[in-house]
C-alpha positions in Angstrom: 161.6 231.4 116.2 162.6 229.3 119.2 160.6 230.2 122.2 162.9 230.7 125.2 160.9 229.8 128.3 163.0 231.9 130.5 162.7 235.1 128.5 159.4 235.0 126.6 157.6 237.2 129.1 160.0 240.0 128.3 159.5 239.7 124.5 157.8 242.6 122.7 156.2 240.3 120.2 152.5 241.1 120.0 150.3 238.0 120.5 147.0 240.0 120.7 144.4 239.9 118.0 143.9 243.7 118.1 146.9 245.7 116.9 147.0 249.4 117.9 150.3 250.2 116.2 150.1 254.0 115.8 151.9 256.0 113.0 153.9 254.2 110.4 157.6 253.8 111.4 159.8 255.9 109.1 163.3 255.1 110.5 166.1 253.7 108.5 165.2 253.1 104.8 161.5 253.3 105.3 159.4 256.2 104.0 155.8 256.9 103.4 156.0 258.1 99.9 154.4 255.1 98.2 150.7 255.2 98.5 149.4 251.8 99.7 152.5 250.6 101.6 152.0 249.0 104.9 153.6 249.6 108.3 157.0 248.0 108.9 155.8 246.8 112.3 153.7 244.0 110.6 156.6 242.3 108.7 158.9 242.9 111.7 156.6 241.0 114.0 156.0 238.2 111.6 159.6 237.8 110.6 160.8 237.7 114.2 158.1 235.3 115.3 158.2 232.8 112.5 161.8 232.8 111.2 165.4 232.7 112.4 168.5 234.5 111.2 169.6 233.3 107.8 166.1 232.1 106.8 164.5 233.0 103.5 161.4 235.2 103.2 159.4 235.6 100.0 157.3 238.7 99.4 154.7 238.5 96.6 154.3 242.3 96.2 157.5 244.2 97.1 156.0 247.7 96.7 158.2 250.2 98.5 160.4 247.5 100.0 158.9 247.4 103.5 159.4 243.7 104.0 162.9 243.7 102.4 164.1 246.5 104.7 162.9 244.5 107.7 164.6 241.4 106.4 167.9 243.4 106.1 167.6 244.6 109.7 166.7 241.1 111.0 169.3 239.3 108.8 166.8 237.2 106.8 167.4 236.6 103.0 164.8 237.7 100.6 163.0 236.9 97.3 160.5 239.5 96.0 158.2 240.2 93.1 156.7 243.4 91.7 155.6 244.6 88.3 156.6 248.3 88.8 160.1 248.5 87.5 160.6 252.2 88.6 159.7 251.3 92.2 162.0 248.3 92.1 164.8 250.5 91.1 164.1 252.9 94.0 164.1 250.0 96.4 167.3 248.6 95.0 169.1 251.9 95.2 168.5 251.9 98.9 170.0 248.4 99.2 173.2 249.2 97.4 175.1 249.4 100.7 173.6 246.2 102.0 176.1 243.4 102.9 174.1 241.6 105.7 171.7 239.6 103.5 171.2 238.2 100.0 168.2 239.4 98.2 166.7 239.5 94.7 163.7 241.4 93.3 162.0 240.2 90.1 160.1 242.5 87.7 157.7 239.6 87.1 154.0 239.2 87.2 153.4 236.9 90.2 150.2 235.5 88.5 152.3 234.2 85.6 153.0 230.6 86.6 155.9 230.0 84.2 157.8 233.2 85.0 157.2 233.1 88.7 158.3 229.5 89.1 161.3 229.9 86.9 162.4 232.8 89.0 162.0 231.0 92.3 163.7 227.9 91.0 166.7 229.9 90.0 166.8 231.8 93.3 166.6 228.7 95.4 169.4 227.1 93.5 171.5 230.3 94.0 170.6 230.5 97.7 171.2 226.8 98.1 167.8 226.4 99.6 165.0 223.9 98.8 162.1 226.1 100.0 161.3 229.4 101.7 160.6 229.9 105.4 157.9 232.6 105.3 155.7 234.2 102.6 154.3 237.7 103.1 151.6 239.0 100.8 150.2 242.5 100.8 148.2 242.7 97.5 146.3 245.7 96.1 142.8 246.2 97.5 141.3 245.6 94.0 141.2 248.8 92.0 141.0 251.2 94.9 144.6 252.5 94.3 146.0 252.1 90.8 149.7 251.2 90.8 150.7 250.7 87.1 149.1 250.7 83.7 150.1 247.1 83.0 147.1 244.9 82.1 148.3 242.1 84.5 148.3 244.5 87.5 145.9 243.3 90.2 145.0 246.9 90.9 143.2 247.2 87.6 140.7 244.5 88.5 137.3 245.9 89.5 135.3 242.7 89.6 135.4 240.9 93.0 135.3 237.3 91.7 137.9 238.0 89.1 140.2 239.6 91.7 139.9 236.6 94.1 140.4 234.1 91.4 143.5 235.9 90.1 145.0 236.3 93.6 144.5 232.6 94.3 146.3 231.8 91.1 149.2 234.0 92.3 149.3 232.1 95.7 149.3 228.8 93.8 152.5 229.9 92.1 154.3 230.3 95.4 152.6 227.9 97.9 154.5 224.8 96.8 157.8 226.6 97.7 156.8 227.2 101.4 158.1 224.7 103.9 155.6 222.5 105.7 154.6 223.9 109.1 155.8 227.4 108.0 153.6 230.5 107.7 151.8 232.5 105.0 150.8 236.0 106.0 148.1 238.0 104.2 147.7 241.7 104.9 144.5 243.0 103.3 141.6 245.5 103.9 138.0 245.6 102.8 136.6 247.8 100.0 133.5 249.9 99.4 132.0 249.3 96.0 128.5 249.4 94.4 127.1 251.2 97.4 128.1 248.5 99.9 131.0 247.0 101.8 132.7 244.2 100.0 134.4 242.0 102.7 137.5 241.4 100.6 139.6 240.4 103.6 137.3 237.6 104.8 136.6 236.4 101.2 140.3 236.1 100.5 140.8 234.3 103.8 138.1 231.8 103.0 139.5 231.3 99.5 142.9 230.5 100.9 141.4 228.0 103.4 139.4 226.4 100.5 142.2 226.1 98.1 145.2 225.2 100.2 146.0 222.7 103.0 146.6 225.1 105.9 145.5 226.0 109.4 144.3 229.6 110.1 146.4 230.5 113.1 145.4 234.2 113.5 143.0 236.9 112.4 144.6 240.1 113.5 142.8 243.5 113.3 145.1 246.4 112.7 144.1 250.0 113.1 144.6 252.4 110.2 146.1 255.4 112.0 147.1 258.3 109.8 145.6 257.2 106.6 147.1 259.4 104.0 143.9 259.6 101.9 142.0 261.1 104.9 144.6 263.3 106.6 143.2 266.8 106.9 139.8 265.8 105.5 138.4 264.0 108.6 135.3 266.3 108.7 134.5 265.7 105.0 134.8 261.9 105.3 132.6 261.9 108.4 130.0 264.0 106.6 130.0 261.6 103.7 129.7 258.6 106.0 126.7 260.1 107.8 125.1 261.2 104.5 125.5 257.7 102.9 124.7 255.7 106.0 128.2 254.1 105.9 131.1 253.7 108.3 134.8 254.7 107.7 137.3 252.0 107.4 139.7 252.2 110.3 141.1 248.7 110.2 143.0 246.2 108.1 143.4 242.4 108.6 146.5 240.3 109.0 145.7 236.7 108.4 148.2 234.1 109.5 148.1 230.7 108.0 150.3 227.7 108.8 151.0 225.3 105.9 150.1 221.7 106.5 151.4 218.6 104.7 154.5 218.9 102.5 
């Protein structure tokens, strides 16, 4: 995004570190039928801030198509990966009338180096691009919500170290395709396992900093308004928290990294 010095004050881009977004937007092609999807406001803000029309966005976990639908609205081209073929078909059915952008979704395990890189290489050649302009990643929060029965599904991993190592392997498969000085966005929450909070968000943030040449440009805390798992059961969840000496998760993280080097 090119910052216009005359109009930046009127921009609705959110530059605060605390994001009180409210209910998930459901307009256009968005819906809230896919458990675990994230609010469209997040990719909308990131795409508008860090890319321009005609740029290329890569989504490591397409899910219900949130990022793709925002790319269509904002006229950014798109490469996506997911291992749930039925969900991919649902997303593609909503894009049948799309003429504003070019997009492709691969039913490929993003942790598979050979398949991931083969797919991206072919896409870049087809798109006549050398690299992508933005990567967005909203992985499963370990095994909290199962998405498929496939063994390579990250949502089947219950061990914290194994999950982090596997996720970093997936990032390694796409990192080299991101332009220098462009951004990698990770949307993630923490988990409660083995009678304690596992700070999954901070651990993944540290792992990315440790394994890749990047600058951490933002740690955004986003409120979890209207969590589907808790709707109508607020009193029960509060009782459980008081009984167990815990606190209810009301936030997720959005980590923004800028790639350094080449």
